[in-house]
Wavefront OBJ file of the C-alpha trace (Angstrom):
o trace
v 18.525 -3.036 10.905
v 18.868 -6.735 11.612
v 16.534 -6.427 14.654
v 14.019 -4.567 12.544
v 13.957 -7.151 9.770
v 13.748 -9.995 12.209
v 10.885 -8.418 14.125
v 8.978 -7.651 10.835
v 9.522 -11.251 9.630
v 8.219 -12.727 12.807
v 5.058 -10.640 12.796
v 4.509 -11.193 9.044
v 4.714 -15.031 9.536
v 1.846 -14.985 11.981
v -0.197 -12.616 9.830
v 0.337 -14.889 6.756
v -0.499 -17.978 8.862
v -3.809 -16.509 10.000
v -4.642 -15.385 6.427
v -3.920 -18.804 4.924
v -6.414 -20.359 7.407
v -9.113 -17.969 6.305
v -8.275 -18.453 2.699
v -8.191 -22.208 2.817
v -11.522 -22.409 4.670
v -13.270 -19.985 2.423
v -12.017 -21.824 -0.768
v -12.990 -25.182 0.550
v -16.515 -24.026 1.391
v -17.106 -22.153 -1.749
v -18.632 -25.090 -3.612
v -18.559 -28.838 -4.380
v -15.254 -29.946 -6.059
v -17.186 -33.090 -7.328
v -20.001 -31.171 -8.980
v -18.692 -31.713 -12.491
v -18.375 -35.541 -11.935
v -21.784 -35.941 -10.487
v -23.302 -34.656 -13.719
v -21.604 -37.391 -15.747
v -23.402 -40.591 -16.688
v -20.532 -42.746 -17.647
v -19.939 -46.088 -16.014
v -16.708 -45.043 -14.343
v -18.167 -42.033 -12.657
v -17.946 -43.495 -9.100
v -14.315 -44.423 -9.638
v -13.456 -40.891 -10.822
v -15.254 -39.398 -7.759
v -13.427 -41.825 -5.502
v -9.993 -40.956 -6.929
v -10.620 -37.275 -6.756
v -11.914 -37.504 -3.156
v -8.754 -39.408 -2.197
v -6.482 -36.860 -4.015
v -8.094 -33.837 -2.361
v -8.671 -35.564 1.036
v -12.346 -34.845 0.993
v -13.064 -37.645 3.428
v -11.496 -35.716 6.289
v -12.755 -32.390 7.875
v -11.451 -29.088 6.470
v -9.340 -28.213 9.468
v -7.432 -31.492 9.090
v -7.071 -30.914 5.411
v -5.528 -27.431 6.171
v -2.935 -28.852 8.541
v -2.097 -31.575 6.033
v -1.554 -28.779 3.392
v 0.564 -26.744 5.901
v 2.746 -29.560 6.881
v 3.440 -30.438 3.195
v 4.180 -26.606 2.625
v 6.827 -26.573 5.332
v 8.663 -29.340 3.476
v 8.398 -27.438 0.201
v 5.576 -29.457 -1.276
v 2.669 -27.424 -2.786
v 0.699 -30.594 -3.429
v -1.344 -31.527 -6.516
v -4.509 -30.076 -7.969
v -7.762 -31.957 -8.371
v -6.569 -33.461 -11.641
v -3.375 -34.745 -10.144
v -1.041 -32.209 -11.660
v 1.889 -30.964 -9.649
v 1.018 -27.471 -8.367
v 4.632 -26.456 -8.111
v 5.069 -26.920 -11.874
v 1.855 -25.092 -12.515
v 2.945 -22.221 -10.196
v 6.367 -21.930 -11.974
v 4.829 -21.692 -15.420
v 2.201 -19.198 -14.280
v 4.642 -17.134 -12.323
v 6.997 -16.850 -15.328
v 4.123 -15.818 -17.667
v 2.982 -13.229 -15.140
v 6.401 -11.772 -14.632
v 6.881 -11.508 -18.372
v 3.579 -9.666 -18.739
v 3.329 -7.271 -15.855
v 6.912 -6.473 -14.669
v 7.793 -4.547 -17.846
v 4.514 -2.849 -17.809
v 4.856 -1.823 -14.189
v 8.464 -0.540 -14.653
v 7.449 1.502 -17.714
v 4.418 2.954 -15.939
v 6.517 3.971 -13.016
v 9.217 5.602 -15.179
v 6.804 7.379 -17.502
v 4.203 8.273 -14.839
v 6.735 9.751 -12.319
v 8.602 11.643 -15.071
v 5.287 13.136 -16.401
v 4.049 13.906 -12.905
v 7.278 15.791 -12.044
v 7.152 17.776 -15.249
v 3.443 18.656 -14.500
v 4.385 19.832 -11.010
v 7.173 21.916 -12.342
v 4.752 23.446 -14.912
v 1.811 23.787 -12.464
v -1.388 25.393 -14.000
v 0.118 25.500 -17.461
v -1.338 24.020 -20.580
v 0.783 20.983 -20.147
v -0.385 20.474 -16.602
v -4.014 20.727 -17.552
v -3.561 18.363 -20.528
v -1.776 15.782 -18.312
v -4.456 16.009 -15.592
v -7.200 15.515 -18.135
v -5.495 12.544 -19.783
v -4.676 10.963 -16.461
v -8.290 11.047 -15.196
v -9.589 9.722 -18.581
v -7.080 6.850 -18.556
v -7.708 6.035 -14.910
v -11.493 5.842 -15.485
v -11.324 3.569 -18.522
v -12.559 0.022 -17.851
v -9.579 -2.327 -18.465
v -11.609 -4.883 -20.240
v -12.975 -2.205 -22.733
v -9.433 -0.714 -23.211
v -8.018 -4.197 -23.923
v -10.709 -4.945 -26.519
v -10.122 -1.545 -28.241
v -6.392 -2.157 -28.366
v -7.021 -5.576 -30.003
v -9.468 -4.062 -32.518
v -7.472 -0.972 -33.673
v -3.776 -1.485 -32.618
v -3.663 -5.084 -33.717
v -6.257 -5.985 -36.213
v -6.437 -2.498 -37.831
v -2.667 -2.041 -37.804
v -2.066 -5.528 -39.332
v -4.456 -4.661 -42.133
v -2.897 -1.246 -42.671
v 0.564 -2.822 -42.899
v -0.378 -4.375 -46.387
v -0.092 -0.774 -47.702
v 1.665 1.331 -45.001
v 0.838 4.806 -46.358
v -0.177 7.364 -43.757
v -3.307 9.294 -44.700
v -2.881 13.053 -44.989
v -5.659 13.676 -42.440
v -3.831 11.575 -39.890
v -0.604 13.476 -40.548
v -2.345 16.856 -40.033
v -4.065 15.633 -36.791
v -0.826 14.129 -35.280
v 1.099 17.155 -36.302
v -1.342 19.570 -34.598
v -1.293 17.355 -31.462
v 2.493 17.359 -31.447
v 2.567 21.123 -31.897
v 0.236 21.545 -28.946
v 2.412 19.277 -26.815
v 5.586 21.230 -27.591
v 3.760 24.604 -27.097
v 2.521 23.382 -23.647
v 6.093 22.198 -22.699
v 7.629 25.560 -23.652
v 7.805 28.258 -21.103
v 7.650 31.941 -22.004
v 5.531 34.334 -23.732
v 2.574 33.458 -26.081
v 4.857 34.294 -29.102
v 7.486 31.746 -27.845
v 4.838 29.094 -27.489
v 3.458 29.862 -30.883
v 6.830 29.463 -32.373
v 7.210 26.029 -30.577
v 3.840 24.942 -31.803
v 4.663 25.771 -35.384
v 7.989 24.153 -35.320
v 6.729 21.053 -33.542
v 3.881 20.608 -36.053
v 6.092 21.205 -39.079
v 8.791 18.769 -37.822
v 6.192 16.103 -37.011
v 4.416 16.488 -40.347
v 7.665 16.329 -42.177
v 8.746 13.193 -40.299
v 5.492 11.339 -40.888
v 5.396 12.258 -44.513
v 8.926 10.857 -44.863
v 7.969 7.538 -43.150
v 4.904 7.305 -45.424
v 6.732 7.977 -48.706
v 9.539 5.574 -47.862
v 7.016 2.917 -46.574
v 9.257 2.619 -43.420
v 6.704 0.551 -41.508
v 6.977 -2.310 -44.013
v 10.619 -2.674 -43.430
v 11.565 -0.607 -40.372
v 14.949 0.129 -38.960
v 17.034 2.972 -37.519
v 20.416 2.989 -39.183
v 23.740 4.302 -37.951
v 22.944 7.988 -38.588
v 19.689 7.914 -36.523
v 21.302 5.980 -33.763
v 24.119 8.550 -33.573
v 21.785 11.475 -33.601
v 19.581 10.043 -30.782
v 22.594 8.962 -28.822
v 24.115 12.435 -28.894
v 20.845 13.969 -27.951
v 20.536 11.506 -25.102
v 24.083 12.342 -23.959
v 23.280 16.047 -23.848
v 20.039 15.511 -21.987
v 21.473 12.954 -19.426
v 24.270 15.410 -18.718
v 21.980 18.289 -18.293
v 20.004 16.358 -15.845
v 22.801 14.712 -13.720
v 25.692 17.108 -13.965
v 24.687 20.338 -15.754
v 25.972 21.436 -19.140
v 28.295 24.038 -17.586
v 30.755 21.215 -16.656
v 32.744 19.909 -19.547
v 34.164 16.732 -18.063
v 30.750 14.895 -17.710
v 29.583 16.200 -21.152
v 32.764 15.037 -22.827
v 32.388 11.592 -21.153
v 28.825 11.239 -22.246
v 29.513 12.411 -25.866
v 32.496 9.997 -26.029
v 30.216 7.110 -24.915
v 27.668 8.108 -27.554
v 30.220 8.336 -30.346
v 32.001 5.033 -29.421
v 28.647 3.176 -29.203
v 27.554 4.547 -32.596
v 30.874 3.626 -34.184
v 30.624 0.043 -32.832
v 27.199 -0.278 -34.434
v 28.893 -0.951 -37.825
v 31.398 -3.324 -36.235
v 29.008 -5.577 -34.339
v 27.016 -6.631 -37.431
v 28.349 -10.166 -37.281
v 28.066 -10.590 -33.627
v 24.446 -9.542 -33.620
v 23.324 -11.798 -36.461
v 22.007 -14.522 -34.181
v 23.251 -13.872 -30.599
v 22.174 -15.357 -27.310
v 21.078 -13.609 -24.175
v 24.307 -14.422 -22.273
v 26.267 -12.822 -25.215
v 24.156 -9.744 -25.159
v 24.451 -9.411 -21.367
v 28.132 -9.830 -21.686
v 28.249 -7.042 -24.235
v 26.177 -4.822 -21.891
v 28.630 -5.389 -19.055
v 31.563 -4.632 -21.310
v 29.677 -1.431 -22.305
v 29.334 -0.394 -18.681
v 32.963 -1.162 -18.012
v 34.126 0.920 -20.982
v 31.824 3.775 -19.986
v 33.174 3.746 -16.357
v 36.640 4.010 -17.781
v 35.597 6.939 -20.081
v 33.948 8.742 -17.207
v 36.946 8.272 -14.957
v 39.404 9.430 -17.556
v 37.476 12.390 -18.883
v 35.572 13.478 -15.792
v 38.362 15.457 -14.072
v 37.215 16.726 -10.795
v 33.601 15.525 -11.448
v 34.450 11.862 -11.978
v 31.424 10.462 -10.153
v 28.996 12.616 -12.344
v 30.969 11.774 -15.448
v 30.797 8.058 -14.804
v 27.074 8.288 -14.270
v 26.460 10.227 -17.421
v 28.758 7.951 -19.523
v 27.203 4.713 -18.231
v 23.635 5.933 -18.827
v 24.518 7.157 -22.330
v 26.214 3.933 -23.090
v 23.211 1.883 -21.923
v 20.862 4.138 -24.086
v 23.114 3.692 -27.108
v 23.257 -0.145 -26.593
v 19.463 -0.121 -26.351
v 19.235 1.772 -29.741
v 21.492 -0.734 -31.325
v 19.382 -3.703 -29.996
v 16.231 -1.926 -31.185
v 17.705 -1.456 -34.702
v 18.625 -5.169 -34.945
v 15.097 -6.010 -33.766
v 13.342 -3.793 -36.184
v 15.549 -5.099 -39.103
v 14.055 -8.523 -38.469
v 10.455 -7.282 -38.578
v 9.783 -7.716 -42.249
v 10.902 -11.391 -42.283
v 8.862 -12.098 -39.166
v 5.914 -10.347 -40.713
v 6.068 -12.580 -43.793
v 6.230 -15.632 -41.603
v 3.087 -14.387 -39.812
v 1.352 -13.956 -43.133
v 1.217 -10.259 -42.693
v -0.383 -10.294 -39.226
v 2.637 -9.645 -36.975
v 0.728 -8.096 -34.078
v -0.784 -10.828 -31.965
v -4.050 -10.485 -30.103
v -4.005 -13.675 -27.878
v -1.439 -15.863 -26.026
v 2.133 -15.367 -24.854
v 3.691 -16.822 -28.067
v 3.054 -18.353 -31.389
v 2.617 -22.175 -30.982
v 5.489 -24.289 -32.531
v 7.220 -21.103 -33.940
v 10.932 -21.568 -34.750
v 13.306 -18.827 -35.868
v 16.532 -16.983 -35.008
v 17.020 -14.962 -31.889
v 15.539 -11.808 -33.319
v 12.340 -13.500 -34.722
v 11.743 -15.296 -31.346
v 12.284 -12.024 -29.508
v 9.874 -10.254 -31.872
v 7.337 -13.058 -31.436
v 7.440 -12.468 -27.622
v 7.372 -8.753 -28.048
v 4.371 -8.705 -30.353
v 2.422 -10.934 -28.050
v 3.250 -8.821 -24.971
v 2.739 -5.469 -26.633
v -1.078 -5.086 -26.180
v -1.451 -6.253 -22.631
v 1.542 -4.138 -21.675
v -0.028 -1.047 -23.265
v -3.338 -1.613 -21.520
v -1.647 -1.967 -18.098
v 0.650 1.010 -18.815
v -2.193 3.386 -19.596
v -4.105 2.523 -16.360
v -1.071 2.510 -14.006
v 0.699 5.490 -15.556
v -2.320 7.774 -14.566
v -1.912 6.811 -10.973
v 1.848 7.386 -10.808
v 1.547 10.739 -12.527
v -1.059 11.971 -10.077
v 0.780 10.744 -6.987
v 4.137 12.158 -8.156
v 2.736 15.500 -9.062
v 1.017 15.872 -5.686
v 4.166 14.719 -3.849
v 6.443 17.137 -5.813
v 4.131 20.111 -5.256
v 4.116 19.481 -1.508
v 7.904 19.194 -1.470
v 8.470 22.262 -3.642
v 6.709 24.406 -1.042
v 8.853 23.326 1.851
v 11.226 25.714 3.608
v 14.440 23.879 2.757
v 13.676 24.082 -1.053
v 13.102 27.857 -0.799
v 16.320 28.091 1.205
v 18.261 26.209 -1.449
v 16.991 28.567 -4.100
v 17.805 31.539 -1.958
v 21.430 30.262 -1.564
v 21.741 30.607 -5.329
v 21.822 26.847 -6.219
v 21.072 25.974 -9.811
v 17.406 24.966 -10.496
v 18.537 21.522 -11.632
v 20.340 20.906 -8.267
v 17.315 22.139 -6.357
v 14.941 19.806 -8.272
v 17.175 16.663 -8.602
v 19.099 16.692 -5.301
v 16.691 18.288 -2.870
v 13.044 18.057 -4.050
v 12.991 14.835 -6.040
v 14.677 12.698 -3.385
v 12.082 13.683 -0.702
v 9.280 13.657 -3.141
v 9.922 10.031 -3.884
v 9.176 8.897 -0.238
v 5.369 8.694 -0.660
v 5.831 7.122 -4.139
v 7.995 4.405 -2.551
v 4.878 2.939 -0.752
v 2.898 2.912 -3.958
v 5.770 1.249 -5.871
v 6.139 -1.457 -3.192
v 2.492 -2.371 -3.288
v 2.523 -2.357 -7.098
v 5.482 -4.664 -7.355
v 3.923 -6.973 -4.855
v 0.617 -6.812 -6.608
v 2.035 -7.631 -10.021
v 3.075 -11.024 -8.736
v -0.550 -11.814 -8.232
v -1.114 -11.234 -11.985
v -3.679 -9.227 -13.815
v -6.871 -11.378 -13.959
v -8.880 -9.196 -16.429
v -5.968 -8.522 -18.786
v -4.956 -12.191 -18.683
v -8.557 -13.227 -19.457
v -8.959 -10.867 -22.445
v -5.531 -11.663 -23.987
v -5.599 -15.384 -23.159
v -2.527 -15.152 -20.899
v -2.092 -18.195 -18.632
v -0.527 -16.524 -15.520
v -0.991 -16.263 -11.890
v -4.376 -14.604 -12.242
v -5.654 -17.336 -14.476
v -4.355 -20.010 -12.044
v -6.146 -18.226 -9.189
v -9.403 -17.908 -10.988
v -9.390 -21.522 -12.207
v -8.713 -22.718 -8.698
v -11.693 -20.809 -7.324
v -13.985 -21.949 -10.143
v -12.987 -25.624 -9.571
v -13.125 -25.368 -5.789
v -9.496 -26.592 -5.700
v -7.625 -25.141 -2.664
v -4.103 -26.263 -3.761
v -3.495 -23.866 -6.594
v -5.387 -21.019 -4.730
v -3.186 -21.432 -1.683
v 0.008 -21.591 -3.798
v -1.098 -18.252 -5.351
v -1.766 -16.789 -1.956
v 1.528 -17.948 -0.441
v 3.575 -16.336 -3.296
v 1.617 -13.041 -3.400
v 1.507 -12.692 0.383
v 5.240 -13.386 0.722
v 5.821 -10.807 -2.070
v 3.809 -8.294 -0.228
v 5.727 -8.813 3.033
v 9.162 -8.605 1.280
v 8.337 -5.509 -0.802
v 6.899 -3.654 2.159
v 10.096 -4.449 4.092
v 12.191 -3.202 1.103
v 10.029 0.018 1.091
v 10.828 0.636 4.758
v 14.465 0.243 4.144
v 14.410 2.550 1.168
v 12.648 5.178 3.507
v 15.641 5.248 5.638
v 17.938 5.720 2.576
v 15.790 8.537 1.097
v 15.311 10.392 4.380
v 18.070 10.088 7.057
v 15.630 11.372 9.674
v 13.839 8.058 9.480
v 15.222 5.461 11.810
v 14.266 1.754 11.453
v 14.725 1.264 15.153
l 1 2 3 4 5 6 7 8 9 10 11 12 13 14 15 16 17 18 19 20 21 22 23 24 25 26 27 28 29 30 31 32 33 34 35 36 37 38 39 40 41 42 43 44 45 46 47 48 49 50 51 52 53 54 55 56 57 58 59 60 61 62 63 64 65 66 67 68 69 70 71 72 73 74 75 76 77 78 79 80 81 82 83 84 85 86 87 88 89 90 91 92 93 94 95 96 97 98 99 100 101 102 103 104 105 106 107 108 109 110 111 112 113 114 115 116 117 118 119 120 121 122 123 124 125 126 127 128 129 130 131 132 133 134 135 136 137 138 139 140 141 142 143 144 145 146 147 148 149 150 151 152 153 154 155 156 157 158 159 160 161 162 163 164 165 166 167 168 169 170 171 172 173 174 175 176 177 178 179 180 181 182 183 184 185 186 187 188 189 190 191 192 193 194 195 196 197 198 199 200 201 202 203 204 205 206 207 208 209 210 211 212 213 214 215 216 217 218 219 220 221 222 223 224 225 226 227 228 229 230 231 232 233 234 235 236 237 238 239 240 241 242 243 244 245 246 247 248 249 250 251 252 253 254 255 256 257 258 259 260 261 262 263 264 265 266 267 268 269 270 271 272 273 274 275 276 277 278 279 280 281 282 283 284 285 286 287 288 289 290 291 292 293 294 295 296 297 298 299 300 301 302 303 304 305 306 307 308 309 310 311 312 313 314 315 316 317 318 319 320 321 322 323 324 325 326 327 328 329 330 331 332 333 334 335 336 337 338 339 340 341 342 343 344 345 346 347 348 349 350 351 352 353 354 355 356 357 358 359 360 361 362 363 364 365 366 367 368 369 370 371 372 373 374 375 376 377 378 379 380 381 382 383 384 385 386 387 388 389 390 391 392 393 394 395 396 397 398 399 400 401 402 403 404 405 406 407 408 409 410 411 412 413 414 415 416 417 418 419 420 421 422 423 424 425 426 427 428 429 430 431 432 433 434 435 436 437 438 439 440 441 442 443 444 445 446 447 448 449 450 451 452 453 454 455 456 457 458 459 460 461 462 463 464 465 466 467 468 469 470 471 472 473 474 475 476 477 478 479 480 481 482 483 484 485 486 487 488 489 490 491 492 493 494 495 496 497 498 499 500 501 502
C-alpha cells in the first residue's frame, strides 16, 4: 500500500508540474494585463502601469516568471494578484464559499441519486423505473443557467410572495395528491388492484396532509413538534432495522426503537440547551448521542450486537437531525419578519451585516444556499441515478447473486451484502471525480447566484489576465483530483478483495 501511494504521488507530481507550465503560459499569453490602464487618461496612468508591471514581473520573459512563481509556491507563497491582494487570503475565502455551496449539494445528490437508481434497478421496467428514467433525462438535459433562473423566479420570488398568505390552492392540492398517488402506485409491487389501492391511499393521505398544512397556515410559523418527531423517528427505526438487520431479529429492532424513544423524550428536555447553542455544543451532543446509542445497541443487541449498534446509531442520528430541524423551523417566523417577509434569498452567500442568534444565522446561511444547492442536485442526481441503476442491473445478473438466492438467503441480504457492495465499484470512480471537481467550484451557478467562490476566482483571473489566482485555483483543484483518485483506488481494494494495489 505504501509503495503504491508513493509511486502514484511521484507520478502525479510530474503530471501536475507539466500541467502548471501549460496553464501558466496559456494564461500569460491570453491577453494584455495592462489593457484597462492603457485606456485611462488620468495623470498617474504611467505610474499605475509601472507599479502593476513590477508587481506581475511583466518586465521578464514568461518562462522566468513561471519559475519565480514555482519557487515561491514551494515555500508556500501563492503571491499577489495584479491589484496587490494576497492570493492566499483570496483562495481561502473562495475555497470556504465553494465548499459551503457544493459539498452539501454533491453529498445529497449522491445519496438521493444512488438510492433512486438502486430502487429503479430493483423495479426494472416498472412504472417507477420508467418515471425515474424520464425524470433523469429531463433533469440532465436542462441548462443549468436556465434552471437557476427558474428557481429564483418561482421558488424564491414566488414563494416569498405566497408566504404573505400561505394558503394552498385546491388545484395544487389535487395535482400534488395525484402525483403522490402515482408515485406510491409505481413503488408498489403486485397486481393492478394492489397498485390502485396504493394510489388511492397515497393520494388521500397527501391531500389530507396538504389541506391540514393549508388550514393551519403552517408555512407561516413552521415546526415539527414532539409528536411528529416521535412518529418519524419510530418509522426511521423500523426502516433502518429492515435495511441493515432485518425485522425478524428483535435485538437490533429493540435497540433502534429505544434510540428513537429516548431521543424523542429528550426533545422536551433539551429546550433550554438549544435556545442559542454553538456548533461545538451541538457536536458534543451528537457525540454523546452516538455513545448512548452504541451502549443501547450493545446492551439490547444480544447475539447481533454489531447490527444493533449500527441501527441504534443511525436511528439516533436521524432523531437528532429531526430535533435540530424542529429548532431551526421554529425560528423561521422571526427570521422572516426580520427579512421583511422575503426569507428565501436569491443572491449571495449571506445577508450583509445581519446579526442574530444561532438559529437565525443558520437560517440565513441555509436560505442563501438553498437555491444553488437545488440546482446542482437536480443536475447531478440524474447522473448518479443512471450510473447506479446500470451498475446494479449488471451486478444482479452475475452468477454469485443467483447462487446467493439459490442458497435461500433473504432478499435484503442478497441486495445489501452481495449486490450493492460490488455495484458501488464503478460509482466510486464517479464519486471521486465529483468530489475533486466540486473543489473547482461551479462557475455558472456561482455567476447566477452571485456566489464568490473558486469558480468566480478562476473566471476573474482569466478575464484580468492574472496568472497568480488562476494558478492557485489550478494547484488546489489538481491536487484534489490526485488525492481523490488515490482514495478511489484504495476504496476499490476495500470493496473488492480481488483487487490488489500492488
